[in-house]
C-alpha positions as CSV (number, residue, x, y, z in Angstrom):
1,X,104.9,-26.3,1.7
2,X,101.1,-26.5,1.5
3,X,99.7,-29.4,0.3
4,X,96.0,-29.8,-2.5
5,X,93.0,-32.1,-2.2
6,X,93.1,-34.5,-5.1
7,X,89.2,-35.1,-4.4
8,X,88.3,-31.6,-3.4
9,X,91.3,-29.1,-4.2
10,X,91.3,-27.7,-0.6
11,X,94.6,-26.6,1.0
12,X,95.7,-28.3,3.8
13,X,98.7,-28.3,6.3
14,X,101.7,-29.9,4.9
15,X,102.4,-32.1,8.1
16,X,98.6,-33.6,7.1
17,X,98.4,-37.1,6.1
18,X,94.7,-36.9,4.8
19,X,92.5,-33.5,4.3
20,X,91.2,-32.0,6.8
21,X,87.5,-31.3,4.5
22,X,86.8,-34.7,2.7
23,X,89.5,-37.1,4.4
24,X,90.8,-38.0,1.2
25,X,95.1,-39.5,1.2
26,X,97.1,-36.7,0.2
27,X,100.1,-38.9,-0.1
28,X,100.4,-41.5,-3.4
29,X,101.4,-44.2,-1.0
30,X,98.3,-43.7,1.2
31,X,96.2,-43.9,-2.1
32,X,96.7,-47.4,-3.2
33,X,94.5,-50.1,-1.7
34,X,91.4,-49.6,0.6
35,X,91.4,-46.9,3.5
36,X,91.9,-48.6,7.1
37,X,90.4,-45.4,8.8
38,X,90.1,-47.1,11.6
39,X,94.1,-47.8,12.6
40,X,95.4,-44.3,11.9
41,X,96.7,-42.8,14.8
42,X,95.1,-40.0,17.0
43,X,97.0,-36.7,17.2
44,X,96.4,-37.4,21.1
45,X,96.4,-40.2,22.4
46,X,92.9,-41.1,25.5
47,X,93.6,-43.1,28.6
48,X,91.1,-45.0,30.4
49,X,90.9,-44.8,34.4
50,X,93.0,-48.4,34.3
51,X,95.3,-47.0,32.4
52,X,94.6,-48.5,28.7
53,X,95.6,-46.4,25.6
54,X,93.8,-45.8,22.6
55,X,95.5,-44.9,20.1
56,X,93.0,-45.5,17.0
57,X,89.4,-46.0,16.8
58,X,89.9,-49.9,16.7
59,X,91.7,-49.8,19.8
60,X,89.1,-47.1,21.1
61,X,86.0,-49.3,19.6
62,X,87.4,-52.5,21.4
63,X,88.2,-50.4,24.9
64,X,84.6,-49.0,25.2
65,X,83.3,-52.6,24.8
66,X,85.1,-53.7,27.3
67,X,84.6,-50.9,30.1
68,X,80.9,-50.0,28.5
69,X,80.2,-48.2,32.1
70,X,83.1,-45.7,32.2
71,X,81.9,-44.8,28.7
72,X,79.4,-44.1,29.6
73,X,80.4,-41.8,32.3
74,X,83.0,-40.2,29.3
75,X,79.2,-39.0,27.8
76,X,77.2,-37.9,30.7
77,X,80.7,-36.1,32.2
78,X,80.9,-34.1,28.5
79,X,83.9,-35.5,27.3
80,X,83.9,-36.9,24.0
81,X,82.9,-34.2,22.4
82,X,85.9,-32.7,23.9
83,X,88.2,-35.1,22.3
84,X,86.5,-35.4,18.9
85,X,87.0,-32.1,18.5
86,X,90.3,-32.2,19.1
87,X,90.8,-34.7,16.3
88,X,89.3,-33.1,14.2
89,X,86.0,-34.7,13.7
90,X,83.3,-32.2,14.5
91,X,80.7,-34.7,13.1
92,X,81.6,-37.5,16.2
93,X,81.6,-34.7,18.4
94,X,77.4,-33.1,17.3
95,X,76.6,-36.8,17.9
96,X,78.3,-37.6,21.8
97,X,76.4,-34.1,22.8
98,X,73.2,-35.1,20.7
99,X,72.9,-39.0,22.3
100,X,73.5,-37.7,25.9
101,X,70.5,-36.2,26.3
102,X,68.8,-39.7,25.4
103,X,67.6,-40.9,29.0
104,X,68.7,-44.4,28.2
105,X,72.9,-44.2,28.1
106,X,73.3,-47.9,27.2
107,X,70.8,-46.9,23.5
108,X,73.5,-43.4,23.7
109,X,76.8,-45.0,24.0
110,X,75.8,-48.1,21.0
111,X,74.4,-45.2,18.8
112,X,77.7,-43.3,19.2
113,X,80.1,-46.4,18.4
114,X,78.0,-47.2,15.8
115,X,79.6,-43.5,13.7
116,X,83.0,-44.7,14.7
117,X,84.9,-45.8,11.5
118,X,86.9,-48.7,13.6
119,X,86.8,-51.6,10.9
120,X,84.7,-54.5,10.9
121,X,86.9,-57.0,12.9
122,X,87.5,-54.4,15.9
123,X,83.5,-53.3,15.9
124,X,80.6,-55.9,14.8
125,X,77.5,-55.1,14.9
126,X,74.9,-56.6,16.7
127,X,73.6,-60.0,15.6
128,X,70.4,-61.8,16.5
129,X,70.5,-65.9,17.3
130,X,68.1,-67.7,19.2
131,X,68.7,-70.4,21.4
132,X,67.2,-73.3,20.8
133,X,66.3,-72.7,17.3
134,X,63.4,-75.0,17.8
135,X,61.2,-76.3,19.9
136,X,59.5,-79.5,19.9
137,X,57.3,-80.1,23.2
138,X,56.2,-83.5,21.8
139,X,52.9,-84.3,23.4
140,X,50.4,-81.8,25.8
141,X,47.5,-82.3,27.4
142,X,44.5,-79.6,26.7
143,X,44.1,-77.3,29.9
144,X,47.9,-78.4,31.1
145,X,50.3,-75.0,31.1
146,X,54.3,-75.9,29.8
147,X,57.1,-73.7,30.1
148,X,60.0,-73.3,28.3
149,X,62.9,-70.8,28.1
150,X,64.1,-68.6,25.3
151,X,67.3,-67.2,24.9
152,X,68.1,-64.0,22.5
153,X,71.7,-64.1,22.2
154,X,73.9,-61.1,20.3
155,X,76.2,-62.5,18.4
156,X,77.9,-58.8,17.8
157,X,78.8,-56.2,19.7
158,X,77.3,-53.0,20.9
159,X,73.4,-53.2,21.8
160,X,70.6,-55.1,20.4
161,X,67.4,-54.1,21.2
162,X,64.3,-55.1,19.7
163,X,61.0,-57.0,20.7
164,X,60.3,-60.6,21.1
165,X,56.4,-61.4,20.0
166,X,54.3,-64.5,19.7
167,X,52.7,-65.9,16.6
168,X,49.7,-67.4,17.6
169,X,47.1,-67.4,21.1
170,X,48.6,-70.7,22.5
171,X,52.0,-69.2,23.3
172,X,52.5,-66.0,26.0
173,X,55.4,-64.3,28.2
174,X,56.4,-64.9,31.4
175,X,53.0,-66.5,33.1
176,X,49.3,-67.3,32.3
177,X,48.6,-63.4,32.1
178,X,51.8,-62.1,30.4
179,X,51.9,-60.2,27.5
180,X,51.8,-60.9,24.0
181,X,54.8,-59.2,23.8
182,X,58.1,-58.4,25.0
183,X,60.8,-55.3,24.8
184,X,64.4,-55.8,25.4
185,X,67.7,-54.6,25.1
186,X,70.9,-56.4,25.7
187,X,74.7,-56.7,24.7
188,X,75.0,-60.2,25.2
189,X,71.9,-62.1,25.7
190,X,68.3,-62.1,26.8
191,X,66.4,-64.5,28.7
192,X,62.6,-65.0,28.4
193,X,59.9,-67.7,30.0
194,X,57.6,-68.4,27.1
195,X,54.5,-70.8,28.5
196,X,52.4,-72.8,26.4
197,X,49.0,-72.4,27.7
198,X,46.9,-75.6,28.1
199,X,43.3,-74.0,27.7
200,X,44.2,-72.8,24.4
201,X,45.7,-76.6,23.4
202,X,43.4,-78.4,20.6
203,X,43.7,-81.9,20.0
204,X,43.7,-83.2,16.4
205,X,45.5,-85.0,13.5
206,X,48.3,-83.3,13.3
207,X,49.7,-81.6,15.8
208,X,50.1,-77.8,16.6
209,X,52.5,-75.3,15.3
210,X,53.4,-71.6,16.2
211,X,56.5,-69.3,16.6
212,X,57.8,-66.8,17.8
213,X,58.9,-63.8,16.3
214,X,62.2,-61.9,17.6
215,X,62.6,-58.7,15.3
216,X,66.2,-56.7,16.5
217,X,68.2,-54.1,14.8
218,X,70.4,-57.0,14.6
219,X,68.3,-58.8,12.6
220,X,64.8,-61.0,12.8
221,X,64.6,-64.4,13.8
222,X,61.7,-66.6,14.9
223,X,61.6,-69.6,16.7
224,X,59.2,-72.6,15.1
225,X,57.0,-74.3,18.4
226,X,55.4,-77.8,17.4
227,X,52.9,-79.8,19.9
228,X,51.5,-82.9,19.6
229,X,48.1,-82.9,21.1
230,X,46.5,-86.6,20.7
231,X,42.7,-87.0,20.3
232,X,41.3,-88.7,23.2
233,X,39.2,-91.1,21.9
234,X,35.4,-91.2,23.8
235,X,36.0,-93.5,27.3
236,X,34.5,-96.8,28.1
237,X,31.0,-96.4,30.0
238,X,28.6,-99.0,31.4
239,X,26.9,-101.1,28.9
240,X,23.9,-99.1,27.9
241,X,25.5,-96.0,27.9
242,X,28.4,-97.2,25.4
243,X,27.3,-96.0,22.5
244,X,29.8,-93.5,21.7
245,X,32.6,-95.3,22.9
246,X,35.9,-94.8,20.8
247,X,34.6,-92.1,18.5
248,X,37.7,-89.9,18.1
249,X,35.6,-87.1,16.0
250,X,32.0,-85.1,16.1
251,X,30.8,-87.1,12.8
252,X,31.7,-90.6,14.7
253,X,29.8,-89.5,17.6
254,X,27.0,-88.1,15.7
255,X,27.0,-91.5,13.4
256,X,26.3,-93.5,16.7
257,X,24.1,-91.3,18.1
258,X,22.2,-91.6,15.3
259,X,22.1,-95.4,15.2
260,X,21.5,-96.0,19.2
261,X,19.5,-92.1,19.5
262,X,18.1,-93.3,23.0
263,X,20.9,-94.7,24.4
264,X,23.1,-91.5,23.3
265,X,20.4,-89.1,24.3
266,X,21.5,-90.3,28.5
267,X,25.0,-89.1,27.5
268,X,23.9,-85.7,26.0
269,X,21.9,-85.1,28.7
270,X,23.4,-86.1,31.3
271,X,26.9,-83.8,29.8
272,X,29.1,-86.8,29.1
273,X,29.7,-85.6,25.2
274,X,30.4,-81.9,26.1
275,X,32.8,-83.0,28.9
276,X,34.6,-85.5,25.9
277,X,35.2,-82.8,23.7
278,X,36.8,-80.6,26.8
279,X,39.5,-83.6,27.0
280,X,40.7,-82.6,23.6
281,X,40.7,-78.7,23.6
282,X,37.3,-78.1,21.4
283,X,34.4,-75.9,21.1
284,X,31.0,-77.4,22.3
285,X,28.7,-76.7,19.3
286,X,25.9,-76.2,21.7
287,X,25.4,-73.1,23.2
288,X,23.2,-72.7,26.3
289,X,21.2,-74.8,28.2
290,X,20.7,-78.6,27.2
291,X,18.3,-80.0,25.8
292,X,16.2,-83.0,27.3
293,X,16.1,-86.6,26.0
294,X,16.1,-86.8,21.9
295,X,15.8,-83.3,21.9
296,X,19.9,-82.9,23.0
297,X,20.7,-85.3,20.4
298,X,18.8,-83.0,18.0
299,X,20.3,-79.6,19.6
300,X,24.1,-81.7,18.0
301,X,23.1,-82.7,15.4
302,X,21.6,-78.9,14.6
303,X,24.6,-77.6,15.6
304,X,27.0,-79.2,13.5
305,X,25.0,-78.5,10.7
306,X,24.0,-82.5,9.5
307,X,19.9,-82.0,10.7
308,X,17.7,-79.0,9.6
309,X,16.0,-77.3,13.1
310,X,12.4,-77.4,13.0
311,X,10.1,-74.4,12.2
312,X,9.2,-72.9,15.8
313,X,6.0,-71.2,16.7
314,X,5.6,-68.6,20.1
315,X,1.7,-69.1,21.4
316,X,2.2,-65.5,23.1
317,X,3.1,-62.4,21.7
318,X,3.0,-60.2,24.6
319,X,2.8,-60.6,28.7
320,X,0.7,-58.3,30.8
321,X,1.0,-58.4,34.5
322,X,-0.9,-56.3,36.9
323,X,-0.4,-56.2,40.6
324,X,0.5,-54.5,43.6
325,X,4.0,-54.3,44.8
326,X,6.1,-57.4,46.3
327,X,2.8,-59.1,44.7
328,X,4.2,-62.2,43.2
329,X,2.9,-63.2,39.3
330,X,2.8,-66.0,36.5
331,X,2.5,-66.8,33.3
332,X,3.9,-69.2,30.7
333,X,5.0,-69.3,27.5
334,X,5.0,-72.5,25.0
335,X,7.7,-72.6,21.9
336,X,6.1,-75.4,19.7
337,X,6.6,-77.1,16.4
338,X,3.8,-78.6,13.8
339,X,6.9,-81.1,12.9
340,X,7.4,-84.1,14.3
341,X,11.1,-83.1,16.1
342,X,12.3,-82.1,19.6
343,X,11.8,-78.5,20.5
344,X,14.9,-76.8,23.1
345,X,14.6,-73.5,23.5
346,X,16.2,-70.6,26.4
347,X,14.5,-67.6,27.4
348,X,16.4,-64.3,29.7
349,X,14.7,-61.1,31.1
350,X,15.8,-57.5,30.3
351,X,14.5,-56.8,34.0
352,X,15.4,-57.4,37.1
353,X,12.4,-57.6,38.3
354,X,11.4,-60.7,35.9
355,X,12.9,-64.1,36.1
356,X,12.4,-66.9,33.7
357,X,11.7,-70.7,35.2
358,X,13.7,-73.8,33.9
359,X,12.1,-75.3,30.5
360,X,9.9,-77.9,30.4
361,X,10.7,-80.1,27.7
362,X,7.3,-82.0,26.0
363,X,8.5,-83.5,23.1
364,X,7.9,-80.7,20.3
365,X,7.1,-78.2,22.2
366,X,8.5,-76.1,25.4
367,X,7.4,-74.6,27.8
368,X,9.1,-72.0,30.2
369,X,7.6,-69.3,33.1
370,X,8.1,-65.9,33.2
371,X,8.1,-65.0,37.0
372,X,7.3,-61.6,38.6
373,X,7.6,-59.8,41.9
374,X,6.0,-56.4,41.4
375,X,8.4,-53.4,41.7
376,X,7.9,-50.7,44.7
377,X,7.3,-48.3,41.8
378,X,3.0,-47.2,42.3
379,X,1.0,-46.2,40.0
380,X,4.1,-46.8,37.5
381,X,3.8,-48.7,34.3
382,X,6.9,-50.9,33.4
383,X,8.1,-52.5,30.4
384,X,10.8,-55.3,29.2
385,X,11.2,-57.8,27.3
386,X,11.5,-61.6,27.3
387,X,14.2,-63.5,24.8
388,X,13.4,-66.3,23.5
389,X,15.8,-68.5,21.5
390,X,15.5,-72.2,20.0
391,X,16.4,-74.5,17.9
392,X,18.8,-73.7,15.2
393,X,19.0,-70.3,16.7
394,X,15.5,-68.9,16.1
395,X,14.4,-66.2,18.1
396,X,11.3,-64.3,19.6
397,X,10.9,-61.1,21.4
398,X,8.6,-60.9,23.8
399,X,7.9,-57.3,24.7
400,X,5.7,-57.8,28.8
401,X,4.7,-54.7,31.2
402,X,4.4,-54.4,34.8
403,X,1.3,-52.3,35.9
404,X,1.6,-51.1,39.7
405,X,-1.1,-50.9,41.8
406,X,-1.1,-47.5,44.3
407,X,-1.8,-50.3,47.3
408,X,1.0,-52.6,48.4
409,X,0.0,-56.1,49.2
410,X,0.7,-57.0,52.4
411,X,2.3,-60.5,52.8
412,X,0.9,-62.8,55.9
413,X,3.0,-63.7,58.4
414,X,3.8,-67.5,57.2
415,X,6.6,-68.1,59.9
416,X,9.4,-69.0,57.4
417,X,7.6,-70.4,54.7
418,X,7.8,-70.1,51.0
419,X,6.0,-67.6,49.1
420,X,3.3,-69.0,46.7
421,X,3.3,-67.5,43.4
422,X,0.2,-66.4,41.9
423,X,-0.9,-67.4,38.5
424,X,-2.1,-63.7,37.0
425,X,-5.3,-66.1,35.2
426,X,-5.5,-67.3,38.7
427,X,-5.5,-64.6,40.9
428,X,-8.7,-64.0,43.4
429,X,-9.8,-60.6,43.8
430,X,-8.3,-59.3,46.8
431,X,-9.9,-58.2,50.3
432,X,-8.2,-55.2,51.8
433,X,-10.0,-56.1,55.2
434,X,-9.7,-59.9,55.3
435,X,-5.9,-59.5,55.0
436,X,-5.7,-56.7,57.1
437,X,-7.5,-58.2,60.5
438,X,-5.4,-61.7,59.5
439,X,-2.2,-59.5,59.5
440,X,-3.3,-58.1,63.2
441,X,-4.3,-61.1,64.6
442,X,-1.0,-62.7,63.5
443,X,0.7,-59.9,65.3
444,X,-1.2,-60.8,67.9
445,X,-0.4,-64.5,68.3
446,X,-4.5,-65.7,68.0
447,X,-5.3,-67.8,65.4
448,X,-8.3,-66.2,63.4
């Protein structure tokens, strides 16, 4: 006698316990209480190679988890679609055919098992956990790296997959140049080496806090990382240079330097203050070259915003050079202020045929030389710029040009002595005949 499904009203064979179409129980005693499909018997038992018999989805899920590699081989051999079709589970057969095309068989088998109607205690979903739960590294020193191990644990079954990423720039993976994010998958646990970059550590009163974020198909977990980076006070020095000793903050340095500007200027000029910044992992606020004398202290105060920079002036608006190929020419720029404050400045050229000499500090003015070696381009007018930057990032852009004569200069042999740089303002008119005779005489070994 045929049975009619109480759910969809379709007719099923007389020996059926569940509807072939929507799996609704056909017997009244099966319709009471929760339906546990995972324990319902298969019409055909599936045997694994070691003789393990799987008579329902609960047993099949456990066996696949224990014999993972063999379950993957059944996927490759096309056994799963045939088996599920024989159970009347065409939905699982379609899933098996689809995931078999995946290049990663671990991921494919996990996707198939997720569709099993097994009971939760037999097929637990993946769940992420971290060991340790909190990482307190104690005291560290700027410039020194520290490494520790993070273990991502899968507390469930199937495949746990996701990413491990850093929530700050001082935590990286594997090594100093490691990526900021790692992709992983595991059925048990995954270990990753975390590196604390000493170059990114900054001393402070309250330490540093960061976190590592693990995002997976089994949830999201974070690992708090704490580091103590104590401040190193300014070290003791000689009696004359002890005025900054004991300072713990840049403001304390400024206060002590204001009280003893002459003694402090020596420490600034020698780079002792910049080195102290480095020992604490701080970025020195003064960019570029270091000023001289009290100008170095003035630089520091301006960088911290404790004093207003003086208004600068420049004496030259255009640099014009003219010479023969290979000739060395020089001019000077003067940057000054009418105020009674030290001036510091640095310059750079945007052309390789022009070089900048070291600045000469002279109180409220600075002189900078611009040296040019006339390039081998006869009859051409070349152009460039000198960029000057001084107090308070004030900037001057000075255009320059070089007019190259068609006749190259003839340098006499000077037995390895350095060539003299000739100032443009003082360069005498060339005597080509005398230069040629002198050159020939030296080549013949005669003295003129």
